[in-house]
PLY file of the C-alpha trace (Angstrom):
ply
format ascii 1.0
element vertex 392
property float x
property float y
property float z
element edge 391
property int vertex1
property int vertex2
end_header
10.96 -55.21 61.46
9.57 -51.73 62.31
8.01 -52.30 66.23
6.53 -48.66 67.87
5.42 -47.91 71.82
5.06 -44.49 73.58
6.75 -43.76 76.43
6.74 -40.32 78.39
4.92 -38.81 76.06
7.09 -39.22 73.17
6.18 -41.59 70.47
9.42 -44.02 69.74
10.44 -46.13 66.49
12.71 -48.87 66.27
13.58 -49.34 63.04
16.55 -51.70 61.93
17.62 -52.01 65.41
17.61 -47.70 65.88
15.68 -45.47 67.64
14.54 -42.36 66.58
12.04 -39.85 68.39
9.81 -36.99 67.56
8.69 -35.01 69.57
5.36 -34.15 68.66
5.52 -30.10 69.23
7.98 -29.91 66.44
5.66 -30.75 63.84
3.86 -27.50 63.74
7.70 -25.51 63.76
8.48 -27.53 60.82
5.35 -26.71 59.11
5.95 -22.49 60.09
9.66 -22.52 58.97
7.68 -24.11 55.25
6.10 -21.77 55.17
8.04 -19.10 55.63
11.12 -20.59 52.99
7.66 -20.96 50.76
7.00 -17.02 51.30
11.13 -16.17 50.95
11.06 -17.10 47.73
7.91 -16.43 46.74
9.64 -12.69 47.39
12.25 -13.28 45.42
10.89 -14.63 42.44
8.14 -12.43 41.63
9.87 -9.55 40.37
11.01 -12.54 37.59
7.53 -13.28 36.97
5.59 -9.81 37.58
3.56 -8.89 34.28
5.38 -5.97 32.38
2.97 -3.03 30.91
1.80 -3.00 28.24
3.68 -1.65 24.96
2.14 2.28 23.65
-0.15 1.12 20.95
1.37 2.42 17.45
-0.23 5.65 16.37
-1.86 5.88 12.70
-2.72 9.08 11.12
-5.97 9.22 8.96
-6.53 11.34 6.30
-9.63 11.46 4.97
-10.73 12.93 1.48
-14.22 11.55 0.64
-15.42 9.26 -1.76
-18.32 6.82 -0.95
-17.02 6.17 2.12
-18.08 9.02 3.59
-21.05 9.51 0.98
-24.30 9.81 3.36
-27.64 10.99 2.09
-28.00 14.51 3.80
-23.96 15.36 4.04
-21.08 13.38 4.03
-19.46 11.59 6.80
-16.26 13.90 8.51
-12.81 12.63 9.19
-13.82 12.74 12.85
-17.47 10.45 12.48
-15.31 7.69 10.05
-13.31 7.55 12.74
-15.76 6.82 15.68
-17.33 4.40 13.31
-14.69 1.70 13.75
-16.09 -0.15 16.23
-12.79 -1.66 18.16
-10.28 0.80 16.74
-8.59 1.42 20.10
-7.44 -2.41 20.45
-5.31 -1.58 17.73
-4.00 2.36 17.42
-3.84 5.31 18.85
-5.79 7.22 16.22
-5.33 10.54 14.93
-7.24 12.00 11.98
-7.66 15.21 9.64
-9.99 15.97 6.96
-8.27 16.94 4.08
-10.95 17.46 1.26
-14.49 15.63 1.16
-15.42 15.34 -2.03
-16.17 12.30 -4.80
-12.47 11.19 -5.99
-13.17 12.16 -9.74
-12.94 15.46 -8.31
-9.64 15.77 -6.85
-7.39 18.00 -8.85
-4.02 16.80 -9.85
-2.96 20.20 -7.67
-4.53 18.38 -4.50
-2.39 14.95 -5.48
0.64 16.97 -5.14
-0.41 18.71 -1.76
-2.05 15.16 -0.65
1.25 13.78 -1.35
3.45 16.41 0.07
1.42 16.07 3.32
2.09 12.51 3.88
5.47 12.98 3.39
5.60 16.57 5.98
3.73 14.15 8.59
6.40 11.42 8.16
9.39 13.85 8.13
8.08 15.64 11.28
6.80 12.66 13.73
9.40 9.80 13.63
6.89 8.03 15.60
4.41 7.84 13.65
3.62 4.14 12.31
1.53 4.67 9.70
-1.00 6.82 7.42
-4.45 5.55 6.42
-5.53 7.72 2.97
-9.91 7.48 2.15
-10.75 7.90 -1.23
-13.49 7.07 -3.64
-13.54 4.11 -5.51
-13.74 5.50 -8.73
-10.28 6.42 -9.30
-8.42 4.93 -6.20
-5.77 2.91 -8.17
-4.53 6.50 -9.66
-4.72 8.42 -6.43
-2.80 5.03 -4.25
-0.48 5.01 -7.61
0.41 8.50 -7.28
1.22 8.39 -3.89
3.50 5.01 -4.86
5.72 6.89 -6.55
6.14 9.94 -4.52
5.87 9.10 -0.68
9.45 7.68 0.16
9.29 6.80 3.47
9.28 3.36 4.83
6.19 3.52 6.55
3.24 2.26 5.22
0.50 4.30 3.41
-3.32 2.58 3.11
-6.19 3.89 0.66
-8.95 1.99 1.61
-12.55 3.08 0.32
-15.96 1.03 0.14
-18.31 0.43 -2.85
-21.34 1.47 -0.56
-22.82 4.37 0.71
-23.05 4.59 4.66
-26.65 4.71 4.01
-27.05 1.72 2.01
-27.68 -1.71 3.33
-24.08 -3.80 3.78
-22.33 -0.60 4.06
-18.75 -1.85 4.63
-16.99 1.36 4.52
-15.96 1.43 8.61
-14.86 -2.77 8.38
-12.40 -1.46 5.73
-10.93 1.40 7.40
-10.74 -0.59 10.43
-8.75 -3.17 9.02
-6.90 -0.24 6.79
-5.33 1.07 10.06
-4.29 -2.53 11.33
-2.59 -2.52 8.31
-1.04 0.69 8.78
0.01 -0.40 12.06
1.55 -3.50 11.86
5.09 -3.49 11.44
5.40 -5.97 8.23
4.14 -3.63 6.16
7.10 -1.08 6.47
8.81 -1.41 2.97
5.82 -2.76 0.70
5.28 0.51 -1.04
1.51 2.55 -1.11
-1.11 -0.62 -0.01
-4.85 -0.53 -1.14
-7.23 -1.99 1.64
-10.66 -3.33 1.01
-12.25 -6.37 1.38
-9.86 -8.30 3.85
-7.43 -7.97 1.14
-3.85 -6.33 0.87
-2.75 -5.40 -2.47
0.04 -3.14 -4.15
-1.02 0.27 -4.97
0.94 -0.55 -8.44
-0.34 -3.26 -9.33
-4.08 -3.10 -8.02
-7.20 -1.98 -10.98
-10.71 -1.74 -10.13
-12.79 -4.58 -12.28
-16.25 -4.35 -11.39
-18.42 -1.12 -11.30
-20.27 -2.70 -8.51
-18.94 -5.83 -6.90
-17.04 -5.91 -3.36
-14.38 -7.63 -4.58
-13.44 -5.27 -7.05
-9.82 -4.74 -6.59
-7.71 -7.08 -8.31
-4.10 -7.35 -9.10
-4.84 -9.17 -12.40
-2.56 -12.24 -12.66
0.26 -10.68 -9.92
-2.44 -11.38 -6.83
-2.96 -10.03 -3.78
0.24 -9.50 -1.06
-1.82 -10.79 1.81
-5.01 -10.61 3.94
-6.61 -8.98 7.09
-7.65 -11.93 9.39
-9.27 -12.01 12.79
-6.10 -13.23 14.55
-3.65 -10.70 12.41
-2.38 -9.30 9.37
-0.72 -11.41 6.97
1.54 -10.97 4.38
2.23 -13.89 1.37
4.64 -11.93 -1.25
5.84 -8.62 -2.36
6.59 -6.05 -4.99
10.17 -6.39 -6.62
9.98 -2.60 -8.29
11.46 0.31 -6.96
9.42 1.81 -4.10
9.61 3.25 -0.61
12.84 4.77 -0.34
14.13 3.75 -3.60
12.15 6.56 -5.26
14.18 9.06 -6.80
11.31 11.32 -7.54
11.48 14.77 -5.41
7.86 16.75 -5.66
8.63 19.05 -2.90
9.22 21.61 -5.36
6.76 20.72 -8.10
3.78 23.16 -8.55
2.39 21.61 -11.00
1.97 18.48 -13.33
2.84 18.00 -16.95
-0.16 17.25 -19.06
-0.51 13.60 -20.41
-3.64 12.69 -22.30
-4.62 8.86 -22.70
-5.80 7.65 -25.94
-7.71 4.42 -27.15
-6.90 2.72 -30.39
-10.09 1.26 -31.59
-11.10 0.42 -35.08
-10.58 3.68 -37.86
-9.30 5.44 -34.71
-8.40 9.18 -36.38
-5.53 11.24 -36.12
-6.93 14.64 -34.92
-7.70 13.45 -31.41
-3.71 12.65 -30.96
-3.28 16.36 -32.30
-5.70 17.81 -30.46
-4.11 16.57 -27.02
-0.18 17.84 -28.80
-2.15 21.03 -29.77
-3.75 22.01 -26.31
-0.16 21.54 -24.59
0.24 17.62 -23.87
3.81 16.83 -23.02
2.96 13.71 -23.41
0.00 10.61 -24.59
0.01 7.45 -23.59
-1.33 5.22 -26.30
-3.67 2.54 -24.98
-2.57 0.03 -27.82
-4.42 -2.58 -29.16
-2.90 -6.38 -28.09
0.88 -5.60 -27.90
1.16 -2.37 -29.75
-1.10 -1.80 -32.85
-2.70 1.44 -33.44
-5.69 1.71 -36.06
-6.94 4.36 -38.56
-5.08 7.09 -39.42
-3.44 7.39 -35.59
0.23 6.95 -37.01
0.07 9.93 -38.37
-0.93 12.03 -35.62
1.57 9.94 -33.43
4.20 11.22 -35.90
3.06 14.80 -35.78
3.11 14.57 -31.66
6.83 13.64 -32.10
8.07 16.05 -34.35
6.83 18.63 -31.59
8.77 17.23 -28.94
5.76 15.20 -27.50
6.65 11.78 -25.47
4.56 8.29 -26.38
4.31 5.49 -23.95
2.66 2.50 -25.62
-0.02 0.64 -22.86
-2.12 -2.33 -23.93
-5.60 -2.16 -23.33
-6.02 -5.81 -22.93
-5.96 -5.12 -19.02
-2.80 -7.26 -18.56
0.49 -8.18 -20.44
3.59 -6.31 -20.93
4.92 -4.35 -23.82
8.81 -4.39 -23.87
11.71 -1.90 -25.04
12.53 -2.47 -28.70
15.65 -4.66 -29.09
18.60 -2.15 -30.14
19.48 -3.28 -33.81
23.36 -2.93 -34.30
24.99 0.08 -36.44
23.97 -1.03 -40.46
21.74 -4.00 -39.79
18.79 -1.60 -41.07
20.13 -1.39 -44.14
21.70 -4.79 -44.53
18.11 -6.16 -44.07
16.52 -4.04 -46.92
14.34 -1.69 -44.21
15.10 1.52 -44.27
12.88 3.75 -41.46
11.89 7.07 -42.57
12.60 10.32 -40.87
9.19 10.04 -39.74
10.05 6.95 -38.06
13.28 7.39 -36.43
11.82 10.92 -34.88
9.23 9.19 -33.53
11.30 5.56 -32.20
13.43 8.64 -30.19
10.22 10.09 -28.31
8.46 6.81 -27.81
8.43 4.12 -24.31
7.41 1.07 -24.26
4.82 0.98 -20.95
5.77 -2.50 -19.47
3.52 -4.18 -17.63
1.61 -0.75 -16.60
-1.95 -0.58 -17.38
-2.99 3.10 -19.38
-4.42 5.35 -16.62
-1.11 4.02 -14.35
1.31 4.70 -17.37
-0.16 8.40 -17.41
0.63 8.39 -13.62
4.23 7.40 -14.07
4.95 9.63 -17.32
3.70 12.93 -15.44
6.09 12.22 -12.50
8.90 10.89 -14.45
8.52 14.56 -16.57
9.35 16.42 -13.89
12.60 14.89 -13.44
14.02 14.05 -16.87
13.35 14.47 -20.53
15.42 11.92 -21.73
14.29 8.81 -23.28
16.74 6.51 -22.34
15.95 7.63 -19.07
12.15 7.77 -19.36
12.38 4.41 -20.31
14.56 3.40 -17.33
12.62 4.54 -15.14
9.35 2.23 -16.80
11.15 -0.45 -17.02
12.22 0.06 -12.96
8.61 1.02 -11.69
0 1
1 2
2 3
3 4
4 5
5 6
6 7
7 8
8 9
9 10
10 11
11 12
12 13
13 14
14 15
15 16
16 17
17 18
18 19
19 20
20 21
21 22
22 23
23 24
24 25
25 26
26 27
27 28
28 29
29 30
30 31
31 32
32 33
33 34
34 35
35 36
36 37
37 38
38 39
39 40
40 41
41 42
42 43
43 44
44 45
45 46
46 47
47 48
48 49
49 50
50 51
51 52
52 53
53 54
54 55
55 56
56 57
57 58
58 59
59 60
60 61
61 62
62 63
63 64
64 65
65 66
66 67
67 68
68 69
69 70
70 71
71 72
72 73
73 74
74 75
75 76
76 77
77 78
78 79
79 80
80 81
81 82
82 83
83 84
84 85
85 86
86 87
87 88
88 89
89 90
90 91
91 92
92 93
93 94
94 95
95 96
96 97
97 98
98 99
99 100
100 101
101 102
102 103
103 104
104 105
105 106
106 107
107 108
108 109
109 110
110 111
111 112
112 113
113 114
114 115
115 116
116 117
117 118
118 119
119 120
120 121
121 122
122 123
123 124
124 125
125 126
126 127
127 128
128 129
129 130
130 131
131 132
132 133
133 134
134 135
135 136
136 137
137 138
138 139
139 140
140 141
141 142
142 143
143 144
144 145
145 146
146 147
147 148
148 149
149 150
150 151
151 152
152 153
153 154
154 155
155 156
156 157
157 158
158 159
159 160
160 161
161 162
162 163
163 164
164 165
165 166
166 167
167 168
168 169
169 170
170 171
171 172
172 173
173 174
174 175
175 176
176 177
177 178
178 179
179 180
180 181
181 182
182 183
183 184
184 185
185 186
186 187
187 188
188 189
189 190
190 191
191 192
192 193
193 194
194 195
195 196
196 197
197 198
198 199
199 200
200 201
201 202
202 203
203 204
204 205
205 206
206 207
207 208
208 209
209 210
210 211
211 212
212 213
213 214
214 215
215 216
216 217
217 218
218 219
219 220
220 221
221 222
222 223
223 224
224 225
225 226
226 227
227 228
228 229
229 230
230 231
231 232
232 233
233 234
234 235
235 236
236 237
237 238
238 239
239 240
240 241
241 242
242 243
243 244
244 245
245 246
246 247
247 248
248 249
249 250
250 251
251 252
252 253
253 254
254 255
255 256
256 257
257 258
258 259
259 260
260 261
261 262
262 263
263 264
264 265
265 266
266 267
267 268
268 269
269 270
270 271
271 272
272 273
273 274
274 275
275 276
276 277
277 278
278 279
279 280
280 281
281 282
282 283
283 284
284 285
285 286
286 287
287 288
288 289
289 290
290 291
291 292
292 293
293 294
294 295
295 296
296 297
297 298
298 299
299 300
300 301
301 302
302 303
303 304
304 305
305 306
306 307
307 308
308 309
309 310
310 311
311 312
312 313
313 314
314 315
315 316
316 317
317 318
318 319
319 320
320 321
321 322
322 323
323 324
324 325
325 326
326 327
327 328
328 329
329 330
330 331
331 332
332 333
333 334
334 335
335 336
336 337
337 338
338 339
339 340
340 341
341 342
342 343
343 344
344 345
345 346
346 347
347 348
348 349
349 350
350 351
351 352
352 353
353 354
354 355
355 356
356 357
357 358
358 359
359 360
360 361
361 362
362 363
363 364
364 365
365 366
366 367
367 368
368 369
369 370
370 371
371 372
372 373
373 374
374 375
375 376
376 377
377 378
378 379
379 380
380 381
381 382
382 383
383 384
384 385
385 386
386 387
387 388
388 389
389 390
390 391
């Protein structure tokens, strides 16, 4: 039991037979000591808890080539105007820009393709701190331009091709949003080593697989049965998959000294198709012909006559299905003598044609054309060309 009483200005406590005295004046002193101790501790830990300065934003370079995204009534938007049209871009990247050209995508020449690829390779080679590059393009031939860059830009940093289906004078113009999303993808570290990317309508597709599937709708760019690589959402850029074919640093083509791409034409297979279109392409300087075949390889009319003529002139023939999807596999090599044993003996024309025929794998006709043009700058060996089509 505890008893207490006051004597001589001190409060005395008797607890369990022991007496303790506490001077009233010692309480402020203890509070002062506590405050000083807290201040000392705070001074020690404050440098540890202080917020570190924010890391600098990644730098993204924007190369404008024209297209619907800039096709405003009364005059095309410039690269500078497009850069200013993106709301909040300063939160994601430090942006620089240049005007490469300002025309419809169908007006871009093969020489400009070469110049554009060389310019992008130059930008990466001379600026190691550059995070990525965004290229605007018209959507009509966007997939061709993107795939050409895909097989000619060797740096691991991302190149993102964007466009829009509606022009700046149209209600619902989506160009600024697509461009902003392209910048975000180019700035994202996870976009490295993914090949050239096509970004529209919140979706990320590989330039290898994507194709325009509708003349007017916003969701036109699709990667067929392969699906998109990822999405651009409000909070972050998300990748779900990646391509396994050769890209970026695995690319073997060097176009730095290429001044002209070889001519390659695309010929459609249709009922009763004549041979003279194939012969005309050969006679006008084609080094390769892509046959957009029916099904998995069928021709029609007397097109075989034209193909035999092409092979006799040393022109390479790539077969690619016109169906929009599906793979045309290289023919199996027959063991020596099996042809005669089976009773089938190819004619000299057929034998020569086989020496110049390449299976287009799963490439669409227009992309098979792009790949053959680039491949012919490196080799004219049929087996090597087939390997290229199988690996890219």
